[in-house]
N, CA, C and O atoms as CSV, one atom per row, in Angstrom:
chain,resi,resn,atom,element,x,y,z
A,1,MET,N,N,0.814,-1.193,0.000
A,1,MET,CA,C,0.000,0.000,0.000
A,1,MET,C,C,0.858,1.258,0.000
A,1,MET,O,O,0.480,2.267,-0.596
A,2,ALA,N,N,2.012,1.206,0.666
A,2,ALA,CA,C,2.881,2.381,0.718
A,2,ALA,C,C,3.472,2.693,-0.649
A,2,ALA,O,O,3.665,3.864,-0.978
A,3,ASN,N,N,3.764,1.678,-1.451
A,3,ASN,CA,C,4.310,1.919,-2.784
A,3,ASN,C,C,3.306,2.626,-3.677
A,3,ASN,O,O,3.686,3.433,-4.526
A,4,ASN,N,N,2.024,2.329,-3.490
A,4,ASN,CA,C,0.998,2.983,-4.281
A,4,ASN,C,C,0.941,4.478,-3.971
A,4,ASN,O,O,0.753,5.285,-4.882
A,5,ASN,N,N,1.101,4.862,-2.702
A,5,ASN,CA,C,1.108,6.269,-2.329
A,5,ASN,C,C,2.340,6.985,-2.875
A,5,ASN,O,O,2.262,8.151,-3.262
A,6,LEU,N,N,3.476,6.291,-2.906
A,6,LEU,CA,C,4.681,6.912,-3.434
A,6,LEU,C,C,4.567,7.168,-4.926
A,6,LEU,O,O,5.138,8.137,-5.425
A,7,SER,N,N,3.849,6.327,-5.645
A,7,SER,CA,C,3.711,6.542,-7.078
A,7,SER,C,C,2.746,7.684,-7.386
A,7,SER,O,O,2.810,8.270,-8.466
A,8,LYS,N,N,1.854,8.005,-6.453
A,8,LYS,CA,C,0.925,9.113,-6.662
A,8,LYS,C,C,1.546,10.456,-6.293
A,8,LYS,O,O,1.070,11.496,-6.749
A,9,THR,N,N,2.577,10.455,-5.492
A,9,THR,CA,C,3.190,11.698,-5.038
A,9,THR,C,C,3.736,12.544,-6.187
A,9,THR,O,O,3.482,13.748,-6.201
A,10,PRO,N,N,4.472,11.984,-7.154
A,10,PRO,CA,C,4.944,12.823,-8.263
A,10,PRO,C,C,3.814,13.422,-9.090
A,10,PRO,O,O,3.917,14.555,-9.558
A,11,VAL,N,N,2.753,12.676,-9.267
A,11,VAL,CA,C,1.623,13.182,-10.043
A,11,VAL,C,C,0.952,14.335,-9.304
A,11,VAL,O,O,0.562,15.325,-9.922
A,12,ILE,N,N,0.819,14.212,-8.004
A,12,ILE,CA,C,0.229,15.288,-7.205
A,12,ILE,C,C,1.122,16.527,-7.253
A,12,ILE,O,O,0.621,17.648,-7.342
A,13,CYS,N,N,2.436,16.335,-7.195
A,13,CYS,CA,C,3.367,17.469,-7.290
A,13,CYS,C,C,3.249,18.168,-8.643
A,13,CYS,O,O,3.298,19.396,-8.714
A,14,LEU,N,N,3.096,17.396,-9.708
A,14,LEU,CA,C,2.928,18.002,-11.031
A,14,LEU,C,C,1.607,18.752,-11.145
A,14,LEU,O,O,1.545,19.809,-11.772
A,15,ILE,N,N,0.561,18.217,-10.548
A,15,ILE,CA,C,-0.728,18.912,-10.564
A,15,ILE,C,C,-0.617,20.237,-9.825
A,15,ILE,O,O,-1.150,21.247,-10.283
A,16,ILE,N,N,0.066,20.246,-8.692
A,16,ILE,CA,C,0.269,21.486,-7.937
A,16,ILE,C,C,1.100,22.476,-8.752
A,16,ILE,O,O,0.828,23.677,-8.736
A,17,THR,N,N,2.108,21.976,-9.463
A,17,THR,CA,C,2.947,22.843,-10.289
A,17,THR,C,C,2.130,23.519,-11.385
A,17,THR,O,O,2.238,24.729,-11.586
A,18,TYR,N,N,1.321,22.749,-12.085
A,18,TYR,CA,C,0.496,23.338,-13.142
A,18,TYR,C,C,-0.596,24.237,-12.573
A,18,TYR,O,O,-0.999,25.199,-13.227
A,19,PHE,N,N,-1.081,23.944,-11.373
A,19,PHE,CA,C,-2.032,24.835,-10.722
A,19,PHE,C,C,-1.373,26.176,-10.404
A,19,PHE,O,O,-1.998,27.225,-10.555
A,20,CYS,N,N,-0.112,26.145,-9.963
A,20,CYS,CA,C,0.614,27.393,-9.686
A,20,CYS,C,C,0.801,28.215,-10.958
A,20,CYS,O,O,0.704,29.442,-10.921
A,21,ILE,N,N,1.069,27.554,-12.079
A,21,ILE,CA,C,1.205,28.272,-13.352
A,21,ILE,C,C,-0.122,28.917,-13.738
A,21,ILE,O,O,-0.155,30.071,-14.164
A,22,THR,N,N,-1.207,28.174,-13.590
A,22,THR,CA,C,-2.527,28.714,-13.917
A,22,THR,C,C,-2.893,29.874,-13.005
A,22,THR,O,O,-3.447,30.875,-13.460
A,23,LEU,N,N,-2.588,29.743,-11.724
A,23,LEU,CA,C,-2.871,30.813,-10.774
A,23,LEU,C,C,-2.056,32.064,-11.092
A,23,LEU,O,O,-2.579,33.177,-11.027
A,24,ALA,N,N,-0.786,31.891,-11.433
A,24,ALA,CA,C,0.053,33.036,-11.791
A,24,ALA,C,C,-0.469,33.723,-13.051
A,24,ALA,O,O,-0.493,34.951,-13.122
A,25,ALA,N,N,-0.885,32.943,-14.038
A,25,ALA,CA,C,-1.421,33.532,-15.272
A,25,ALA,C,C,-2.711,34.292,-15.010
A,25,ALA,O,O,-2.935,35.351,-15.596
A,26,SER,N,N,-3.557,33.767,-14.141
A,26,SER,CA,C,-4.803,34.475,-13.850
A,26,SER,C,C,-4.554,35.742,-13.040
A,26,SER,O,O,-5.260,36.734,-13.220
A,27,ILE,N,N,-3.569,35.726,-12.156
A,27,ILE,CA,C,-3.227,36.941,-11.406
A,27,ILE,C,C,-2.701,38.011,-12.353
A,27,ILE,O,O,-3.053,39.184,-12.228
A,28,ILE,N,N,-1.863,37.609,-13.296
A,28,ILE,CA,C,-1.325,38.567,-14.272
A,28,ILE,C,C,-2.452,39.148,-15.117
A,28,ILE,O,O,-2.508,40.358,-15.334
A,29,GLU,N,N,-3.335,38.299,-15.587
A,29,GLU,CA,C,-4.408,38.748,-16.475
A,29,GLU,C,C,-5.422,39.629,-15.754
A,29,GLU,O,O,-5.980,40.544,-16.360
A,30,ASN,N,N,-5.670,39.371,-14.479
A,30,ASN,CA,C,-6.679,40.130,-13.734
A,30,ASN,C,C,-6.133,41.376,-13.057
A,30,ASN,O,O,-6.888,42.087,-12.393
A,31,ASN,N,N,-4.848,41.661,-13.204
A,31,ASN,CA,C,-4.248,42.866,-12.635
A,31,ASN,C,C,-3.608,43.710,-13.729
A,31,ASN,O,O,-2.383,43.746,-13.843
A,32,PRO,N,N,-4.422,44.390,-14.538
A,32,PRO,CA,C,-3.825,45.239,-15.574
A,32,PRO,C,C,-3.166,46.459,-14.937
A,32,PRO,O,O,-3.387,46.759,-13.764
A,33,ILE,N,N,-2.363,47.146,-15.719
A,33,ILE,CA,C,-1.676,48.312,-15.175
A,33,ILE,C,C,-2.688,49.412,-14.891
A,33,ILE,O,O,-3.681,49.563,-15.603
A,34,LYS,N,N,-2.420,50.171,-13.842
A,34,LYS,CA,C,-3.332,51.233,-13.426
A,34,LYS,C,C,-2.730,52.611,-13.632
A,34,LYS,O,O,-3.321,53.612,-13.226
A,35,GLY,N,N,-1.604,52.674,-14.234
A,35,GLY,CA,C,-0.902,53.928,-14.452
A,35,GLY,C,C,0.543,53.619,-14.776
A,35,GLY,O,O,0.871,52.514,-15.207
A,36,TYR,N,N,1.398,54.591,-14.569
A,36,TYR,CA,C,2.806,54.384,-14.859
A,36,TYR,C,C,3.431,53.569,-13.736
A,36,TYR,O,O,3.372,53.965,-12.572
A,37,GLU,N,N,4.020,52.449,-14.076
A,37,GLU,CA,C,4.674,51.592,-13.094
A,37,GLU,C,C,6.175,51.624,-13.321
A,37,GLU,O,O,6.651,51.512,-14.451
A,38,ILE,N,N,6.899,51.774,-12.248
A,38,ILE,CA,C,8.353,51.797,-12.349
A,38,ILE,C,C,8.889,50.403,-12.630
A,38,ILE,O,O,9.823,50.241,-13.416
A,39,SER,N,N,8.305,49.402,-11.995
A,39,SER,CA,C,8.815,48.046,-12.132
A,39,SER,C,C,7.666,47.053,-12.197
A,39,SER,O,O,6.678,47.186,-11.475
A,40,VAL,N,N,7.797,46.061,-13.060
A,40,VAL,CA,C,6.802,45.000,-13.147
A,40,VAL,C,C,6.933,44.054,-11.953
A,40,VAL,O,O,5.986,43.341,-11.622
A,41,TYR,N,N,8.082,44.044,-11.316
A,41,TYR,CA,C,8.318,43.132,-10.201
A,41,TYR,C,C,7.559,43.548,-8.949
A,41,TYR,O,O,7.079,42.696,-8.202
A,42,THR,N,N,7.447,44.852,-8.714
A,42,THR,CA,C,6.779,45.308,-7.499
A,42,THR,C,C,5.259,45.328,-7.633
A,42,THR,O,O,4.555,45.377,-6.625
A,43,SER,N,N,4.749,45.291,-8.847
A,43,SER,CA,C,3.299,45.367,-9.023
A,43,SER,C,C,2.607,44.031,-8.775
A,43,SER,O,O,1.450,44.011,-8.355
A,44,THR,N,N,3.279,42.933,-9.021
A,44,THR,CA,C,2.695,41.604,-8.795
A,44,THR,C,C,3.727,40.679,-8.154
A,44,THR,O,O,4.241,39.783,-8.824
A,45,PRO,N,N,4.040,40.874,-6.876
A,45,PRO,CA,C,5.080,40.038,-6.259
A,45,PRO,C,C,4.667,38.577,-6.081
A,45,PRO,O,O,5.523,37.692,-6.093
A,46,GLU,N,N,3.370,38.313,-5.916
A,46,GLU,CA,C,2.947,36.921,-5.723
A,46,GLU,C,C,3.158,36.088,-6.982
A,46,GLU,O,O,3.352,34.876,-6.899
A,47,VAL,N,N,3.120,36.730,-8.144
A,47,VAL,CA,C,3.378,36.014,-9.396
A,47,VAL,C,C,4.809,35.510,-9.426
A,47,VAL,O,O,5.068,34.383,-9.850
A,48,TRP,N,N,5.730,36.334,-8.981
A,48,TRP,CA,C,7.140,35.943,-9.010
A,48,TRP,C,C,7.424,34.840,-8.009
A,48,TRP,O,O,8.275,33.985,-8.253
A,49,LEU,N,N,6.719,34.849,-6.881
A,49,LEU,CA,C,6.873,33.752,-5.923
A,49,LEU,C,C,6.349,32.439,-6.508
A,49,LEU,O,O,6.984,31.394,-6.367
A,50,LEU,N,N,5.195,32.499,-7.162
A,50,LEU,CA,C,4.630,31.291,-7.771
A,50,LEU,C,C,5.519,30.755,-8.888
A,50,LEU,O,O,5.779,29.553,-8.960
A,51,LEU,N,N,5.983,31.647,-9.758
A,51,LEU,CA,C,6.819,31.193,-10.873
A,51,LEU,C,C,8.189,30.717,-10.398
A,51,LEU,O,O,8.770,29.808,-10.992
A,52,GLY,N,N,8.702,31.319,-9.342
A,52,GLY,CA,C,9.954,30.829,-8.759
A,52,GLY,C,C,9.786,29.447,-8.156
A,52,GLY,O,O,10.662,28.592,-8.286
A,53,ALA,N,N,8.652,29.229,-7.492
A,53,ALA,CA,C,8.378,27.905,-6.926
A,53,ALA,C,C,8.218,26.859,-8.026
A,53,ALA,O,O,8.655,25.719,-7.873
A,54,VAL,N,N,7.591,27.251,-9.135
A,54,VAL,CA,C,7.441,26.327,-10.265
A,54,VAL,C,C,8.806,25.974,-10.843
A,54,VAL,O,O,9.073,24.809,-11.138
A,55,ALA,N,N,9.664,26.963,-11.003
A,55,ALA,CA,C,10.989,26.708,-11.577
A,55,ALA,C,C,11.819,25.800,-10.672
A,55,ALA,O,O,12.414,24.829,-11.139
A,56,VAL,N,N,11.859,26.115,-9.389
A,56,VAL,CA,C,12.652,25.299,-8.458
A,56,VAL,C,C,12.069,23.896,-8.345
A,56,VAL,O,O,12.803,22.909,-8.401
A,57,GLY,N,N,10.758,23.806,-8.185
A,57,GLY,CA,C,10.125,22.491,-8.087
A,57,GLY,C,C,10.274,21.680,-9.358
A,57,GLY,O,O,10.487,20.469,-9.303
A,58,GLY,N,N,10.163,22.335,-10.502
A,58,GLY,CA,C,10.321,21.628,-11.769
A,58,GLY,C,C,11.730,21.104,-11.974
A,58,GLY,O,O,11.920,19.993,-12.468
A,59,ILE,N,N,12.714,21.901,-11.595
A,59,ILE,CA,C,14.108,21.457,-11.726
A,59,ILE,C,C,14.388,20.283,-10.796
A,59,ILE,O,O,14.996,19.293,-11.201
A,60,ILE,N,N,13.944,20.397,-9.551
A,60,ILE,CA,C,14.163,19.307,-8.596
A,60,ILE,C,C,13.454,18.042,-9.058
A,60,ILE,O,O,14.025,16.953,-9.003
A,61,PHE,N,N,12.209,18.181,-9.514
A,61,PHE,CA,C,11.463,17.005,-9.949
A,61,PHE,C,C,12.063,16.396,-11.209
A,61,PHE,O,O,12.080,15.173,-11.347
A,62,THR,N,N,12.555,17.219,-12.133
A,62,THR,CA,C,13.181,16.693,-13.347
A,62,THR,C,C,14.433,15.897,-13.010
A,62,THR,O,O,14.632,14.798,-13.528
A,63,ILE,N,N,15.272,16.444,-12.150
A,63,ILE,CA,C,16.497,15.736,-11.758
A,63,ILE,C,C,16.159,14.448,-11.020
A,63,ILE,O,O,16.777,13.413,-11.269
A,64,TYR,N,N,15.191,14.499,-10.121
A,64,TYR,CA,C,14.794,13.303,-9.383
A,64,TYR,C,C,14.218,12.248,-10.316
A,64,TYR,O,O,14.525,11.063,-10.183
A,65,SER,N,N,13.387,12.673,-11.255
A,65,SER,CA,C,12.736,11.730,-12.158
A,65,SER,C,C,13.732,11.075,-13.110
A,65,SER,O,O,13.622,9.883,-13.399
A,66,ILE,N,N,14.694,11.840,-13.593
A,66,ILE,CA,C,15.697,11.270,-14.494
A,66,ILE,C,C,16.642,10.348,-13.737
A,66,ILE,O,O,17.053,9.313,-14.262
A,67,SER,N,N,16.987,10.715,-12.510
A,67,SER,CA,C,17.933,9.895,-11.751
A,67,SER,C,C,17.301,8.636,-11.169
A,67,SER,O,O,18.021,7.769,-10.675
A,68,SER,N,N,15.984,8.510,-11.214
A,68,SER,CA,C,15.344,7.307,-10.668
A,68,SER,C,C,15.569,6.086,-11.546
A,68,SER,O,O,15.373,4.957,-11.096
A,69,ARG,N,N,15.974,6.293,-12.782
A,69,ARG,CA,C,16.313,5.226,-13.731
A,69,ARG,C,C,15.170,4.241,-13.951
A,69,ARG,O,O,15.386,3.042,-14.126
A,70,ASN,N,N,13.977,4.761,-13.937
A,70,ASN,CA,C,12.806,3.948,-14.229
A,70,ASN,C,C,12.408,4.220,-15.678
A,70,ASN,O,O,11.979,5.331,-15.987
A,71,PRO,N,N,12.537,3.243,-16.576
A,71,PRO,CA,C,12.272,3.517,-17.993
A,71,PRO,C,C,10.814,3.857,-18.295
A,71,PRO,O,O,10.529,4.487,-19.313
A,72,GLU,N,N,9.891,3.452,-17.430
A,72,GLU,CA,C,8.484,3.772,-17.654
A,72,GLU,C,C,8.117,5.160,-17.152
A,72,GLU,O,O,7.010,5.636,-17.404
A,73,ASN,N,N,9.025,5.809,-16.449
A,73,ASN,CA,C,8.747,7.105,-15.851
A,73,ASN,C,C,9.028,8.212,-16.867
A,73,ASN,O,O,10.182,8.569,-17.105
A,74,ASN,N,N,7.984,8.738,-17.450
A,74,ASN,CA,C,8.116,9.849,-18.393
A,74,ASN,C,C,7.593,11.146,-17.806
A,74,ASN,O,O,7.299,12.084,-18.548
A,75,LEU,N,N,7.473,11.217,-16.492
A,75,LEU,CA,C,6.953,12.421,-15.862
A,75,LEU,C,C,7.936,13.582,-15.929
A,75,LEU,O,O,7.545,14.734,-15.737
A,76,TRP,N,N,9.206,13.295,-16.199
A,76,TRP,CA,C,10.177,14.380,-16.285
A,76,TRP,C,C,9.858,15.291,-17.463
A,76,TRP,O,O,10.190,16.476,-17.430
A,77,THR,N,N,9.221,14.761,-18.502
A,77,THR,CA,C,8.859,15.613,-19.636
A,77,THR,C,C,7.786,16.623,-19.237
A,77,THR,O,O,7.792,17.761,-19.707
A,78,LEU,N,N,6.868,16.204,-18.371
A,78,LEU,CA,C,5.833,17.131,-17.907
A,78,LEU,C,C,6.417,18.213,-17.007
A,78,LEU,O,O,5.984,19.364,-17.060
A,79,SER,N,N,7.394,17.853,-16.183
A,79,SER,CA,C,8.011,18.875,-15.334
A,79,SER,C,C,8.866,19.827,-16.161
A,79,SER,O,O,8.946,21.017,-15.853
A,80,LEU,N,N,9.499,19.316,-17.198
A,80,LEU,CA,C,10.257,20.192,-18.088
A,80,LEU,C,C,9.324,21.138,-18.840
A,80,LEU,O,O,9.665,22.301,-19.058
A,81,CYS,N,N,8.162,20.651,-19.233
A,81,CYS,CA,C,7.165,21.522,-19.877
A,81,CYS,C,C,6.654,22.587,-18.907
A,81,CYS,O,O,6.369,23.711,-19.321
A,82,ALA,N,N,6.537,22.251,-17.634
A,82,ALA,CA,C,6.114,23.241,-16.639
A,82,ALA,C,C,7.149,24.350,-16.511
A,82,ALA,O,O,6.794,25.522,-16.385
A,83,ILE,N,N,8.423,23.988,-16.544
A,83,ILE,CA,C,9.480,24.998,-16.488
A,83,ILE,C,C,9.408,25.899,-17.719
A,83,ILE,O,O,9.519,27.120,-17.607
A,84,LEU,N,N,9.225,25.298,-18.887
A,84,LEU,CA,C,9.138,26.083,-20.118
A,84,LEU,C,C,7.902,26.977,-20.132
A,84,LEU,O,O,7.963,28.105,-20.622
A,85,LEU,N,N,6.785,26.490,-19.603
A,85,LEU,CA,C,5.580,27.322,-19.523
A,85,LEU,C,C,5.771,28.506,-18.585
A,85,LEU,O,O,5.304,29.608,-18.872
A,86,SER,N,N,6.453,28.285,-17.472
A,86,SER,CA,C,6.693,29.405,-16.556
A,86,SER,C,C,7.630,30.427,-17.190
A,86,SER,O,O,7.458,31.629,-16.986
A,87,ASN,N,N,8.615,29.968,-17.954
A,87,ASN,CA,C,9.494,30.906,-18.659
A,87,ASN,C,C,8.734,31.673,-19.734
A,87,ASN,O,O,8.967,32.866,-19.925
A,88,LEU,N,N,7.829,30.999,-20.438
A,88,LEU,CA,C,7.011,31.675,-21.436
A,88,LEU,C,C,6.119,32.722,-20.786
A,88,LEU,O,O,5.919,33.804,-21.340
A,89,LEU,N,N,5.590,32.406,-19.629
A,89,LEU,CA,C,4.747,33.357,-18.912
A,89,LEU,C,C,5.544,34.588,-18.493
A,89,LEU,O,O,5.025,35.704,-18.527
A,90,ILE,N,N,6.794,34.392,-18.099
A,90,ILE,CA,C,7.650,35.525,-17.740
A,90,ILE,C,C,7.879,36.423,-18.951
A,90,ILE,O,O,7.850,37.648,-18.836
A,91,VAL,N,N,8.105,35.814,-20.106
A,91,VAL,CA,C,8.330,36.598,-21.322
A,91,VAL,C,C,7.060,37.344,-21.735
A,91,VAL,O,O,7.143,38.449,-22.271
A,92,LEU,N,N,5.893,36.757,-21.493
A,92,LEU,CA,C,4.635,37.356,-21.931
A,92,LEU,C,C,4.009,38.313,-20.918
A,92,LEU,O,O,2.945,38.870,-21.190
A,93,ILE,N,N,4.627,38.519,-19.774
A,93,ILE,CA,C,4.045,39.407,-18.758
A,93,ILE,C,C,3.769,40.812,-19.300
A,93,ILE,O,O,2.680,41.331,-19.053
A,94,PRO,N,N,4.681,41.452,-20.016
A,94,PRO,CA,C,4.343,42.786,-20.535
A,94,PRO,C,C,3.141,42.771,-21.477
A,94,PRO,O,O,2.328,43.695,-21.444
A,95,TYR,N,N,3.014,41.758,-22.301
A,95,TYR,CA,C,1.874,41.668,-23.217
A,95,TYR,C,C,0.578,41.420,-22.451
A,95,TYR,O,O,-0.443,42.040,-22.751
A,96,LEU,N,N,0.604,40.527,-21.472
A,96,LEU,CA,C,-0.607,40.204,-20.720
A,96,LEU,C,C,-1.065,41.347,-19.820
A,96,LEU,O,O,-2.252,41.454,-19.511
A,97,ARG,N,N,-0.138,42.196,-19.400
A,97,ARG,CA,C,-0.502,43.326,-18.540
A,97,ARG,C,C,-0.713,44.604,-19.335
A,97,ARG,O,O,-0.889,45.669,-18.743
A,98,ASP,N,N,-0.700,44.527,-20.650
A,98,ASP,CA,C,-0.976,45.653,-21.553
A,98,ASP,C,C,0.021,46.799,-21.414
A,98,ASP,O,O,-0.365,47.968,-21.389
A,99,TYR,N,N,1.295,46.458,-21.324
A,99,TYR,CA,C,2.320,47.491,-21.324
A,99,TYR,C,C,2.477,48.044,-22.728
A,99,TYR,O,O,2.397,47.311,-23.714
A,100,ALA,N,N,2.701,49.342,-22.802
A,100,ALA,CA,C,2.987,49.968,-24.086
A,100,ALA,C,C,4.493,49.933,-24.306
A,100,ALA,O,O,5.268,50.240,-23.401
A,101,PHE,N,N,4.896,49.559,-25.502
A,101,PHE,CA,C,6.314,49.474,-25.810
A,101,PHE,C,C,6.734,50.662,-26.652
A,101,PHE,O,O,5.984,51.142,-27.502
A,102,SER,N,N,7.927,51.118,-26.401
A,102,SER,CA,C,8.507,52.190,-27.188
A,102,SER,C,C,9.883,51.742,-27.636
A,102,SER,O,O,10.660,51.200,-26.850
A,103,ASP,N,N,10.176,51.971,-28.895
A,103,ASP,CA,C,11.476,51.540,-29.393
A,103,ASP,C,C,12.550,52.602,-29.198
A,103,ASP,O,O,13.708,52.373,-29.546
A,104,GLY,N,N,12.194,53.742,-28.657
A,104,GLY,CA,C,13.180,54.794,-28.446
A,104,GLY,C,C,13.687,54.804,-27.020
A,104,GLY,O,O,12.918,54.607,-26.079
A,105,GLY,N,N,14.966,55.032,-26.860
A,105,GLY,CA,C,15.528,55.173,-25.528
A,105,GLY,C,C,16.222,53.925,-25.033
A,105,GLY,O,O,16.182,52.861,-25.651
A,106,ASP,N,N,16.860,54.102,-23.892
A,106,ASP,CA,C,17.566,53.007,-23.251
A,106,ASP,C,C,17.225,53.040,-21.764
A,106,ASP,O,O,16.252,53.676,-21.362
A,107,HIS,N,N,18.019,52.360,-20.954
A,107,HIS,CA,C,17.733,52.284,-19.524
A,107,HIS,C,C,17.841,53.645,-18.842
A,107,HIS,O,O,17.050,53.957,-17.952
A,108,LEU,N,N,18.798,54.441,-19.247
A,108,LEU,CA,C,18.953,55.749,-18.619
A,108,LEU,C,C,17.820,56.696,-18.998
A,108,LEU,O,O,17.400,57.511,-18.176
A,109,SER,N,N,17.319,56.603,-20.227
A,109,SER,CA,C,16.180,57.451,-20.577
A,109,SER,C,C,14.925,57.000,-19.824
A,109,SER,O,O,14.099,57.831,-19.447
A,110,HIS,N,N,14.777,55.698,-19.603
A,110,HIS,CA,C,13.663,55.209,-18.785
A,110,HIS,C,C,13.785,55.746,-17.366
A,110,HIS,O,O,12.793,56.173,-16.777
A,111,PHE,N,N,14.980,55.727,-16.820
A,111,PHE,CA,C,15.207,56.260,-15.478
A,111,PHE,C,C,14.875,57.748,-15.427
A,111,PHE,O,O,14.314,58.227,-14.442
A,112,GLY,N,N,15.219,58.477,-16.482
A,112,GLY,CA,C,14.880,59.896,-16.550
A,112,GLY,C,C,13.380,60.125,-16.563
A,112,GLY,O,O,12.891,61.051,-15.916
A,113,TRP,N,N,12.635,59.287,-17.297
A,113,TRP,CA,C,11.183,59.415,-17.323
A,113,TRP,C,C,10.571,59.057,-15.972
A,113,TRP,O,O,9.553,59.631,-15.583
A,114,VAL,N,N,11.173,58.127,-15.263
A,114,VAL,CA,C,10.685,57.785,-13.928
A,114,VAL,C,C,10.822,58.982,-13.000
A,114,VAL,O,O,9.916,59.274,-12.221
A,115,ILE,N,N,11.945,59.671,-13.082
A,115,ILE,CA,C,12.164,60.846,-12.236
A,115,ILE,C,C,11.198,61.964,-12.617
A,115,ILE,O,O,10.664,62.639,-11.738
A,116,VAL,N,N,10.967,62.169,-13.910
A,116,VAL,CA,C,10.070,63.229,-14.366
A,116,VAL,C,C,8.629,62.939,-13.955
A,116,VAL,O,O,7.928,63.842,-13.499
A,117,LYS,N,N,8.175,61.690,-14.110
A,117,LYS,CA,C,6.780,61.340,-13.814
A,117,LYS,C,C,6.490,61.339,-12.323
A,117,LYS,O,O,5.366,61.622,-11.909
A,118,ASN,N,N,7.482,61.027,-11.520
A,118,ASN,CA,C,7.241,60.956,-10.077
A,118,ASN,C,C,7.773,62.199,-9.464
A,118,ASN,O,O,7.686,62.373,-8.249
């Protein structure tokens, strides 16, 4: 009976990982920008905690799953996909939060606009 519970543990961990990705995506989508924001990191800190947990958990689970040397165990592919989905979500945060992009300027000009606006 104990072996049956151990085989369900990785699946439950993967379900929690994908739930965290879904929760982070819904938080991003339901919190559009309300004005000029200096940093995307300070506006949604819980998203970064969730995505960090997904990345760390996915890496640990991938290494554990590959090192178990069980040829029937293909769960490492799902954990690798979770890591890739969290990275894709990080790249898409400006698009999902409706940030306006400007091709002019660099980091120092952005800093200058922050000082002018605030």
